[in-house]
N, CA, C and O atoms as a Tinker XYZ file with bonds, in Angstrom:
   440  protein
     1  N    110.378000  144.754000   86.884000    73     2
     2  CA   110.416000  145.803000   87.884000    64     1     3
     3  C    111.740000  146.553000   87.725000    63     2     4     5
     4  O    112.758000  145.960000   87.367000    81     3
     5  N    111.716000  147.834000   87.988000    73     3     6
     6  CA   112.922000  148.656000   87.915000    64     5     7
     7  C    113.004000  149.518000   89.173000    63     6     8     9
     8  O    112.097000  149.497000   90.005000    81     7
     9  N    114.089000  150.272000   89.309000    73     7    10
    10  CA   114.307000  151.089000   90.496000    64     9    11
    11  C    113.101000  151.989000   90.757000    63    10    12    13
    12  O    112.641000  152.705000   89.868000    81    11
    13  N    112.604000  151.942000   91.979000    73    11    14
    14  CA   111.409000  152.690000   92.357000    64    13    15
    15  C    110.143000  151.863000   92.241000    63    14    16    17
    16  O    109.134000  152.174000   92.873000    81    15
    17  N    110.191000  150.809000   91.436000    73    15    18
    18  CA   109.031000  149.936000   91.286000    64    17    19
    19  C    108.830000  149.094000   92.533000    63    18    20    21
    20  O    109.784000  148.779000   93.245000    81    19
    21  N    107.581000  148.734000   92.790000    73    19    22
    22  CA   107.303000  147.883000   93.941000    64    21    23
    23  C    106.217000  146.892000   93.597000    63    22    24    25
    24  O    105.497000  147.049000   92.611000    81    23
    25  N    106.109000  145.876000   94.416000    73    23    26
    26  CA   105.116000  144.838000   94.198000    64    25    27
    27  C    104.782000  144.200000   95.540000    63    26    28    29
    28  O    105.656000  144.016000   96.387000    81    27
    29  N    103.518000  143.869000   95.722000    73    27    30
    30  CA   103.081000  143.157000   96.916000    64    29    31
    31  C    102.948000  141.679000   96.570000    63    30    32    33
    32  O    102.171000  141.299000   95.694000    81    31
    33  N    103.707000  140.864000   97.263000    73    31    34
    34  CA   103.682000  139.419000   97.096000    64    33    35
    35  C    102.888000  138.806000   98.246000    63    34    36    37
    36  O    102.479000  139.515000   99.166000    81    35
    37  N    102.668000  137.495000   98.196000    73    35    38
    38  CA   101.987000  136.809000   99.297000    64    37    39
    39  C    102.750000  136.966000  100.614000    63    38    40    41
    40  O    102.134000  137.058000  101.676000    81    39
    41  N    104.078000  136.997000  100.553000    73    39    42
    42  CA   104.898000  137.089000  101.766000    64    41    43
    43  C    105.044000  138.505000  102.287000    63    42    44    45
    44  O    105.392000  138.697000  103.452000    81    43
    45  N    104.785000  139.504000  101.449000    73    43    46
    46  CA   104.964000  140.896000  101.862000    64    45    47
    47  C    105.216000  141.806000  100.678000    63    46    48    49
    48  O    104.788000  141.521000   99.559000    81    47
    49  N    105.913000  142.903000  100.931000    73    47    50
    50  CA   106.110000  143.964000   99.940000    64    49    51
    51  C    107.588000  144.093000   99.604000    63    50    52    53
    52  O    108.448000  143.911000  100.466000    81    51
    53  N    107.880000  144.410000   98.331000    73    51    54
    54  CA   109.254000  144.580000   97.879000    64    53    55
    55  C    109.334000  145.795000   96.973000    63    54    56    57
    56  O    108.470000  145.990000   96.117000    81    55
    57  N    110.364000  146.617000   97.152000    73    55    58
    58  CA   110.608000  147.747000   96.263000    64    57    59
    59  C    112.085000  147.770000   95.900000    63    58    60    61
    60  O    112.943000  147.560000   96.757000    81    59
    61  N    112.380000  148.025000   94.625000    73    59    62
    62  CA   113.762000  148.199000   94.206000    64    61    63
    63  C    114.217000  149.595000   94.568000    63    62    64    65
    64  O    113.522000  150.575000   94.300000    81    63
    65  N    115.383000  149.682000   95.176000    73    63    66
    66  CA   115.956000  150.950000   95.624000    64    65    67
    67  C    117.256000  151.202000   94.855000    63    66    68    69
    68  O    117.894000  150.250000   94.404000    81    67
    69  N    117.653000  152.454000   94.701000    73    67    70
    70  CA   118.896000  152.732000   93.977000    64    69    71
    71  C    120.127000  152.266000   94.755000    63    70    72    73
    72  O    120.103000  152.139000   95.979000    81    71
    73  N    121.182000  152.021000   94.020000    73    71    74
    74  CA   122.509000  151.751000   94.582000    64    73    75
    75  C    123.515000  152.465000   93.682000    63    74    76    77
    76  O    123.239000  152.705000   92.507000    81    75
    77  N    124.652000  152.795000   94.217000    73    75    78
    78  CA   125.693000  153.481000   93.447000    64    77    79
    79  C    126.903000  152.558000   93.340000    63    78    80    81
    80  O    127.692000  152.419000   94.275000    81    79
    81  N    127.023000  151.932000   92.170000    73    79    82
    82  CA   128.087000  150.948000   91.982000    64    81    83
    83  C    128.203000  150.662000   90.496000    63    82    84    85
    84  O    127.255000  150.892000   89.744000    81    83
    85  N    129.338000  150.170000   90.069000    73    83    86
    86  CA   129.486000  149.725000   88.686000    64    85    87
    87  C    128.686000  148.460000   88.452000    63    86    88    89
    88  O    128.317000  147.764000   89.399000    81    87
    89  N    128.422000  148.166000   87.204000    73    87    90
    90  CA   127.650000  146.954000   86.921000    64    89    91
    91  C    128.075000  146.359000   85.582000    63    90    92    93
    92  O    127.252000  146.180000   84.684000    81    91
    93  N    129.330000  146.064000   85.459000    73    91    94
    94  CA   129.815000  145.434000   84.234000    64    93    95
    95  C    130.810000  144.346000   84.603000    63    94    96    97
    96  O    131.323000  144.299000   85.721000    81    95
    97  N    131.067000  143.480000   83.645000    73    95    98
    98  CA   132.116000  142.487000   83.841000    64    97    99
    99  C    132.853000  142.298000   82.525000    63    98   100   101
   100  O    132.362000  142.676000   81.462000    81    99
   101  N    134.019000  141.717000   82.611000    73    99   102
   102  CA   134.852000  141.522000   81.428000    64   101   103
   103  C    134.790000  140.058000   81.027000    63   102   104   105
   104  O    135.018000  139.162000   81.839000    81   103
   105  N    134.477000  139.839000   79.764000    73   103   106
   106  CA   134.463000  138.490000   79.199000    64   105   107
   107  C    135.361000  138.510000   77.971000    63   106   108   109
   108  O    134.988000  139.052000   76.931000    81   107
   109  N    136.524000  137.930000   78.090000    73   107   110
   110  CA   137.501000  138.007000   77.002000    64   109   111
   111  C    137.961000  139.445000   76.825000    63   110   112   113
   112  O    138.463000  140.063000   77.764000    81   111
   113  N    137.789000  139.975000   75.618000    73   111   114
   114  CA   138.144000  141.366000   75.333000    64   113   115
   115  C    136.956000  142.309000   75.450000    63   114   116   117
   116  O    137.082000  143.497000   75.153000    81   115
   117  N    135.811000  141.804000   75.876000    73   115   118
   118  CA   134.583000  142.604000   75.918000    64   117   119
   119  C    134.230000  143.027000   77.337000    63   118   120   121
   120  O    134.343000  142.246000   78.282000    81   119
   121  N    133.804000  144.273000   77.468000    73   119   122
   122  CA   133.230000  144.756000   78.721000    64   121   123
   123  C    131.720000  144.722000   78.542000    63   122   124   125
   124  O    131.182000  145.386000   77.656000    81   123
   125  N    131.045000  143.964000   79.365000    73   123   126
   126  CA   129.605000  143.757000   79.215000    64   125   127
   127  C    128.869000  144.512000   80.310000    63   126   128   129
   128  O    129.103000  144.295000   81.499000    81   127
   129  N    127.970000  145.408000   79.890000    73   127   130
   130  CA   127.157000  146.202000   80.811000    64   129   131
   131  C    126.038000  145.329000   81.358000    63   130   132   133
   132  O    125.377000  144.618000   80.601000    81   131
   133  N    125.824000  145.376000   82.664000    73   131   134
   134  CA   124.856000  144.495000   83.311000    64   133   135
   135  C    123.619000  145.209000   83.847000    63   134   136   137
   136  O    122.845000  144.610000   84.593000    81   135
   137  N    123.413000  146.481000   83.483000    73   135   138
   138  CA   122.228000  147.186000   83.952000    64   137   139
   139  C    122.500000  148.013000   85.191000    63   138   140   141
   140  O    123.634000  148.101000   85.660000    81   139
   141  N    121.456000  148.611000   85.711000    73   139   142
   142  CA   121.580000  149.484000   86.880000    64   141   143
   143  C    121.698000  148.671000   88.164000    63   142   144   145
   144  O    120.932000  147.731000   88.376000    81   143
   145  N    122.655000  149.029000   89.024000    73   143   146
   146  CA   122.737000  148.363000   90.320000    64   145   147
   147  C    121.537000  148.767000   91.180000    63   146   148   149
   148  O    120.989000  149.857000   91.014000    81   147
   149  N    121.137000  147.895000   92.086000    73   147   150
   150  CA   119.994000  148.240000   92.932000    64   149   151
   151  C    120.100000  147.544000   94.281000    63   150   152   153
   152  O    120.880000  146.612000   94.475000    81   151
   153  N    119.296000  148.027000   95.186000    73   151   154
   154  CA   119.096000  147.415000   96.483000    64   153   155
   155  C    117.622000  147.079000   96.614000    63   154   156   157
   156  O    116.860000  147.216000   95.656000    81   155
   157  N    117.222000  146.642000   97.787000    73   155   158
   158  CA   115.839000  146.228000   97.994000    64   157   159
   159  C    115.314000  146.721000   99.335000    63   158   160   161
   160  O    116.017000  146.671000  100.344000    81   159
   161  N    114.089000  147.191000   99.338000    73   159   162
   162  CA   113.318000  147.389000  100.562000    64   161   163
   163  C    112.324000  146.240000  100.617000    63   162   164   165
   164  O    111.591000  145.997000   99.659000    81   163
   165  N    112.303000  145.542000  101.731000    73   163   166
   166  CA   111.456000  144.361000  101.871000    64   165   167
   167  C    110.679000  144.489000  103.168000    63   166   168   169
   168  O    111.259000  144.750000  104.222000    81   167
   169  N    109.371000  144.304000  103.094000    73   167   170
   170  CA   108.556000  144.282000  104.310000    64   169   171
   171  C    107.956000  142.898000  104.458000    63   170   172   173
   172  O    107.244000  142.412000  103.579000    81   171
   173  N    108.257000  142.272000  105.590000    73   171   174
   174  CA   107.755000  140.934000  105.895000    64   173   175
   175  C    107.277000  140.932000  107.339000    63   174   176   177
   176  O    108.023000  141.301000  108.246000    81   175
   177  N    106.045000  140.521000  107.548000    73   175   178
   178  CA   105.478000  140.398000  108.895000    64   177   179
   179  C    105.683000  141.659000  109.724000    63   178   180   181
   180  O    106.028000  141.584000  110.903000    81   179
   181  N    105.469000  142.817000  109.106000    73   179   182
   182  CA   105.537000  144.086000  109.818000    64   181   183
   183  C    106.937000  144.628000  110.053000    63   182   184   185
   184  O    107.091000  145.686000  110.663000    81   183
   185  N    107.954000  143.929000  109.584000    73   183   186
   186  CA   109.345000  144.384000  109.718000    64   185   187
   187  C    109.852000  144.827000  108.349000    63   186   188   189
   188  O    109.545000  144.205000  107.332000    81   187
   189  N    110.634000  145.911000  108.332000    73   187   190
   190  CA   111.171000  146.419000  107.074000    64   189   191
   191  C    112.681000  146.245000  107.049000    63   190   192   193
   192  O    113.392000  146.644000  107.971000    81   191
   193  N    113.148000  145.636000  105.962000    73   191   194
   194  CA   114.562000  145.329000  105.759000    64   193   195
   195  C    115.054000  146.120000  104.554000    63   194   196   197
   196  O    114.376000  146.186000  103.528000    81   195
   197  N    116.221000  146.712000  104.679000    73   195   198
   198  CA   116.878000  147.367000  103.551000    64   197   199
   199  C    118.142000  146.591000  103.218000    63   198   200   201
   200  O    119.080000  146.552000  104.013000    81   199
   201  N    118.165000  145.980000  102.055000    73   199   202
   202  CA   119.374000  145.329000  101.542000    64   201   203
   203  C    119.949000  146.285000  100.510000    63   202   204   205
   204  O    119.371000  146.462000   99.437000    81   203
   205  N    121.078000  146.902000  100.822000    73   203   206
   206  CA   121.618000  147.976000   99.989000    64   205   207
   207  C    122.205000  147.489000   98.673000    63   206   208   209
   208  O    122.423000  148.301000   97.773000    81   207
   209  N    122.468000  146.199000   98.526000    73   207   210
   210  CA   123.191000  145.732000   97.352000    64   209   211
   211  C    124.630000  146.228000   97.427000    63   210   212   213
   212  O    125.013000  146.867000   98.407000    81   211
   213  N    125.428000  145.942000   96.406000    73   211   214
   214  CA   126.786000  146.486000   96.370000    64   213   215
   215  C    126.684000  147.972000   96.083000    63   214   216   217
   216  O    126.168000  148.366000   95.037000    81   215
   217  N    127.164000  148.796000   96.992000    73   215   218
   218  CA   127.024000  150.240000   96.838000    64   217   219
   219  C    128.037000  150.971000   97.699000    63   218   220   221
   220  O    128.594000  150.424000   98.650000    81   219
   221  N    128.253000  152.202000   97.342000    73   219   222
   222  CA   128.935000  153.139000   98.213000    64   221   223
   223  C    127.878000  153.972000   98.917000    63   222   224   225
   224  O    126.690000  153.868000   98.614000    81   223
   225  N    128.311000  154.790000   99.846000    73   223   226
   226  CA   127.404000  155.713000  100.526000    64   225   227
   227  C    126.910000  156.746000   99.525000    63   226   228   229
   228  O    127.700000  157.264000   98.736000    81   227
   229  N    125.620000  157.053000   99.543000    73   227   230
   230  CA   125.071000  158.118000   98.705000    64   229   231
   231  C    123.926000  158.790000   99.445000    63   230   232   233
   232  O    123.278000  158.178000  100.295000    81   231
   233  N    123.681000  160.062000   99.114000    73   231   234
   234  CA   122.750000  160.896000   99.865000    64   233   235
   235  C    121.322000  160.397000   99.912000    63   234   236   237
   236  O    120.617000  160.644000  100.891000    81   235
   237  N    120.873000  159.695000   98.868000    73   235   238
   238  CA   119.490000  159.223000   98.868000    64   237   239
   239  C    119.232000  158.131000   99.900000    63   238   240   241
   240  O    118.077000  157.780000  100.145000    81   239
   241  N    120.271000  157.595000  100.503000    73   239   242
   242  CA   120.047000  156.656000  101.614000    64   241   243
   243  C    119.281000  157.348000  102.735000    63   242   244   245
   244  O    118.480000  156.724000  103.431000    81   243
   245  N    119.533000  158.632000  102.900000    73   243   246
   246  CA   118.812000  159.391000  103.925000    64   245   247
   247  C    117.316000  159.418000  103.609000    63   246   248   249
   248  O    116.490000  159.325000  104.517000    81   247
   249  N    116.963000  159.547000  102.322000    73   247   250
   250  CA   115.548000  159.532000  101.926000    64   249   251
   251  C    114.903000  158.185000  102.232000    63   250   252   253
   252  O    113.741000  158.126000  102.634000    81   251
   253  N    115.654000  157.112000  102.043000    73   251   254
   254  CA   115.121000  155.787000  102.366000    64   253   255
   255  C    114.781000  155.720000  103.851000    63   254   256   257
   256  O    113.725000  155.212000  104.230000    81   255
   257  N    115.682000  156.235000  104.690000    73   255   258
   258  CA   115.432000  156.259000  106.133000    64   257   259
   259  C    114.269000  157.144000  106.532000    63   258   260   261
   260  O    113.618000  156.898000  107.548000    81   259
   261  N    113.997000  158.188000  105.730000    73   259   262
   262  CA   112.856000  159.065000  106.013000    64   261   263
   263  C    111.552000  158.467000  105.504000    63   262   264   265
   264  O    110.488000  158.733000  106.063000    81   263
   265  N    111.623000  157.663000  104.449000    73   263   266
   266  CA   110.428000  157.097000  103.819000    64   265   267
   267  C    109.814000  155.974000  104.652000    63   266   268   269
   268  O    108.599000  155.913000  104.836000    81   267
   269  N    110.671000  155.092000  105.149000    73   267   270
   270  CA   110.181000  153.931000  105.898000    64   269   271
   271  C    110.943000  153.800000  107.207000    63   270   272   273
   272  O    112.081000  154.255000  107.327000    81   271
   273  N    110.309000  153.179000  108.175000    73   271   274
   274  CA   110.982000  152.871000  109.441000    64   273   275
   275  C    111.705000  151.551000  109.243000    63   274   276   277
   276  O    111.070000  150.503000  109.122000    81   275
   277  N    113.023000  151.597000  109.210000    73   275   278
   278  CA   113.815000  150.395000  108.975000    64   277   279
   279  C    114.069000  149.649000  110.276000    63   278   280   281
   280  O    114.428000  150.245000  111.292000    81   279
   281  N    113.878000  148.346000  110.228000    73   279   282
   282  CA   114.200000  147.488000  111.365000    64   281   283
   283  C    115.575000  146.849000  111.191000    63   282   284   285
   284  O    116.321000  146.686000  112.156000    81   283
   285  N    115.899000  146.493000  109.961000    73   283   286
   286  CA   117.162000  145.829000  109.649000    64   285   287
   287  C    117.778000  146.503000  108.435000    63   286   288   289
   288  O    117.085000  146.777000  107.455000    81   287
   289  N    119.084000  146.773000  108.495000    73   287   290
   290  CA   119.827000  147.271000  107.337000    64   289   291
   291  C    120.934000  146.281000  107.025000    63   290   292   293
   292  O    121.691000  145.877000  107.909000    81   291
   293  N    121.020000  145.899000  105.767000    73   291   294
   294  CA   122.090000  145.026000  105.294000    64   293   295
   295  C    122.983000  145.873000  104.400000    63   294   296   297
   296  O    122.573000  146.271000  103.310000    81   295
   297  N    124.204000  146.153000  104.856000    73   295   298
   298  CA   125.110000  147.056000  104.149000    64   297   299
   299  C    126.391000  146.336000  103.756000    63   298   300   301
   300  O    126.909000  145.522000  104.521000    81   299
   301  N    126.910000  146.635000  102.552000    73   299   302
   302  CA   128.195000  146.074000  102.154000    64   301   303
   303  C    129.319000  146.879000  102.799000    63   302   304   305
   304  O    129.445000  148.077000  102.545000    81   303
   305  N    130.114000  146.252000  103.607000    73   303   306
   306  CA   131.201000  146.961000  104.285000    64   305   307
   307  C    132.498000  146.239000  103.935000    63   306   308   309
   308  O    132.875000  145.255000  104.571000    81   307
   309  N    133.162000  146.748000  102.917000    73   307   310
   310  CA   134.393000  146.115000  102.473000    64   309   311
   311  C    135.536000  147.079000  102.307000    63   310   312   313
   312  O    136.695000  146.718000  102.507000    81   311
   313  N    135.213000  148.326000  101.936000    73   311   314
   314  CA   136.223000  149.359000  101.846000    64   313   315
   315  C    137.055000  149.363000  100.588000    63   314   316   317
   316  O    137.929000  150.218000  100.444000    81   315
   317  N    136.821000  148.449000   99.675000    73   315   318
   318  CA   137.577000  148.459000   98.430000    64   317   319
   319  C    136.653000  148.675000   97.244000    63   318   320   321
   320  O    136.808000  149.646000   96.503000    81   319
   321  N    135.699000  147.784000   97.061000    73   319   322
   322  CA   134.735000  147.917000   95.972000    64   321   323
   323  C    133.411000  148.514000   96.437000    63   322   324   325
   324  O    132.587000  148.919000   95.617000    81   323
   325  N    133.211000  148.566000   97.721000    73   323   326
   326  CA   131.974000  149.095000   98.309000    64   325   327
   327  C    132.352000  149.998000   99.485000    63   326   328   329
   328  O    133.537000  150.222000   99.733000    81   327
   329  N    131.372000  150.509000  100.200000    73   327   330
   330  CA   131.662000  151.449000  101.290000    64   329   331
   331  C    132.525000  150.816000  102.380000    63   330   332   333
   332  O    132.509000  149.604000  102.595000    81   331
   333  N    133.273000  151.674000  103.053000    73   331   334
   334  CA   134.072000  151.244000  104.191000    64   333   335
   335  C    133.317000  151.465000  105.490000    63   334   336   337
   336  O    132.144000  151.839000  105.483000    81   335
   337  N    133.983000  151.234000  106.581000    73   335   338
   338  CA   133.346000  151.310000  107.896000    64   337   339
   339  C    132.822000  152.713000  108.196000    63   338   340   341
   340  O    131.691000  152.853000  108.662000    81   339
   341  N    133.612000  153.749000  107.942000    73   339   342
   342  CA   133.175000  155.118000  108.249000    64   341   343
   343  C    131.917000  155.496000  107.475000    63   342   344   345
   344  O    131.008000  156.119000  108.024000    81   343
   345  N    131.867000  155.116000  106.192000    73   343   346
   346  CA   130.669000  155.413000  105.403000    64   345   347
   347  C    129.474000  154.595000  105.877000    63   346   348   349
   348  O    128.343000  155.080000  105.842000    81   347
   349  N    129.705000  153.369000  106.317000    73   347   350
   350  CA   128.609000  152.553000  106.845000    64   349   351
   351  C    128.036000  153.176000  108.115000    63   350   352   353
   352  O    126.823000  153.167000  108.321000    81   351
   353  N    128.903000  153.712000  108.958000    73   351   354
   354  CA   128.429000  154.403000  110.167000    64   353   355
   355  C    127.546000  155.581000  109.778000    63   354   356   357
   356  O    126.505000  155.798000  110.397000    81   355
   357  N    127.943000  156.343000  108.765000    73   355   358
   358  CA   127.133000  157.479000  108.305000    64   357   359
   359  C    125.788000  156.992000  107.771000    63   358   360   361
   360  O    124.759000  157.610000  108.045000    81   359
   361  N    125.782000  155.897000  107.017000    73   359   362
   362  CA   124.521000  155.347000  106.510000    64   361   363
   363  C    123.597000  154.983000  107.663000    63   362   364   365
   364  O    122.403000  155.277000  107.613000    81   363
   365  N    124.129000  154.352000  108.695000    73   363   366
   366  CA   123.315000  153.984000  109.861000    64   365   367
   367  C    122.740000  155.233000  110.519000    63   366   368   369
   368  O    121.598000  155.218000  110.977000    81   367
   369  N    123.515000  156.314000  110.572000    73   367   370
   370  CA   122.995000  157.579000  111.115000    64   369   371
   371  C    121.819000  158.083000  110.281000    63   370   372   373
   372  O    120.873000  158.649000  110.829000    81   371
   373  N    121.868000  157.886000  108.966000    73   371   374
   374  CA   120.749000  158.277000  108.103000    64   373   375
   375  C    119.482000  157.518000  108.485000    63   374   376   377
   376  O    118.390000  158.085000  108.449000    81   375
   377  N    119.613000  156.237000  108.853000    73   375   378
   378  CA   118.452000  155.380000  109.071000    64   377   379
   379  C    117.823000  155.577000  110.441000    63   378   380   381
   380  O    116.602000  155.492000  110.568000    81   379
   381  N    118.609000  155.832000  111.452000    73   379   382
   382  CA   118.157000  156.166000  112.801000    64   381   383
   383  C    117.403000  155.055000  113.526000    63   382   384   385
   384  O    117.608000  154.883000  114.728000    81   383
   385  N    116.548000  154.301000  112.858000    73   383   386
   386  CA   115.637000  153.406000  113.570000    64   385   387
   387  C    116.069000  151.949000  113.569000    63   386   388   389
   388  O    115.393000  151.120000  114.180000    81   387
   389  N    117.166000  151.603000  112.910000    73   387   390
   390  CA   117.466000  150.179000  112.766000    64   389   391
   391  C    117.762000  149.519000  114.108000    63   390   392   393
   392  O    118.355000  150.113000  115.008000    81   391
   393  N    117.332000  148.287000  114.199000    73   391   394
   394  CA   117.564000  147.468000  115.379000    64   393   395
   395  C    118.769000  146.557000  115.143000    63   394   396   397
   396  O    119.490000  146.213000  116.080000    81   395
   397  N    118.981000  146.171000  113.880000    73   395   398
   398  CA   120.027000  145.217000  113.542000    64   397   399
   399  C    120.731000  145.659000  112.269000    63   398   400   401
   400  O    120.080000  146.016000  111.287000    81   399
   401  N    122.056000  145.637000  112.286000    73   399   402
   402  CA   122.867000  145.892000  111.099000    64   401   403
   403  C    123.579000  144.601000  110.735000    63   402   404   405
   404  O    124.267000  144.004000  111.564000    81   403
   405  N    123.410000  144.177000  109.495000    73   403   406
   406  CA   124.096000  142.994000  108.981000    64   405   407
   407  C    125.049000  143.475000  107.894000    63   406   408   409
   408  O    124.628000  144.138000  106.946000    81   407
   409  N    126.315000  143.147000  108.025000    73   407   410
   410  CA   127.283000  143.561000  107.010000    64   409   411
   411  C    127.621000  142.380000  106.100000    63   410   412   413
   412  O    127.574000  141.219000  106.506000    81   411
   413  N    127.963000  142.717000  104.857000    73   411   414
   414  CA   128.412000  141.704000  103.904000    64   413   415
   415  C    129.494000  142.323000  103.027000    63   414   416   417
   416  O    129.794000  143.508000  103.172000    81   415
   417  N    130.074000  141.564000  102.140000    73   415   418
   418  CA   131.176000  141.960000  101.242000    64   417   419
   419  C    132.495000  142.098000  101.984000    63   418   420   421
   420  O    133.354000  142.874000  101.566000    81   419
   421  N    132.672000  141.372000  103.061000    73   419   422
   422  CA   133.925000  141.451000  103.817000    64   421   423
   423  C    135.128000  141.027000  102.996000    63   422   424   425
   424  O    136.237000  141.496000  103.251000    81   423
   425  N    134.938000  140.154000  102.019000    73   423   426
   426  CA   136.072000  139.619000  101.262000    64   425   427
   427  C    136.731000  140.663000  100.370000    63   426   428   429
   428  O    137.762000  140.382000   99.759000    81   427
   429  N    136.155000  141.867000  100.283000    73   427   430
   430  CA   136.781000  142.914000   99.474000    64   429   431
   431  C    137.787000  143.722000  100.276000    63   430   432   433
   432  O    138.428000  144.617000   99.723000    81   431
   433  N    137.945000  143.435000  101.560000    73   431   434
   434  CA   138.944000  144.139000  102.376000    64   433   435
   435  C    140.342000  143.716000  101.946000    63   434   436   437
   436  O    140.597000  142.533000  101.718000    81   435
   437  N    141.238000  144.675000  101.838000    73   435   438
   438  CA   142.641000  144.346000  101.529000    64   437   439
   439  C    143.479000  144.604000  102.745000    63   438   440
   440  O    144.692000  144.397000  102.714000    81   439
């Protein structure tokens, strides 16, 4: 599956969503490319969850909020390697319908 691809499983539906972030790591003297970063849209028992993955704020988040009614958004809020608090607030404004916001990547705060 790749970004935009979706699949219906026994538990529900999953779609890969875009994310804006680097995706490489350094091993010795080599920089190794790890593919495209992504997030996930997940529907389970009639609830839709957006797990943004490691990402900064980007305009297509608004399209995600227009495409599906989100119940839960999981956003990386760290401010160093991922979006900060102000950008997370803007992302939530894009979604409009979320009932619960779960933040992760706190350890990237300096």
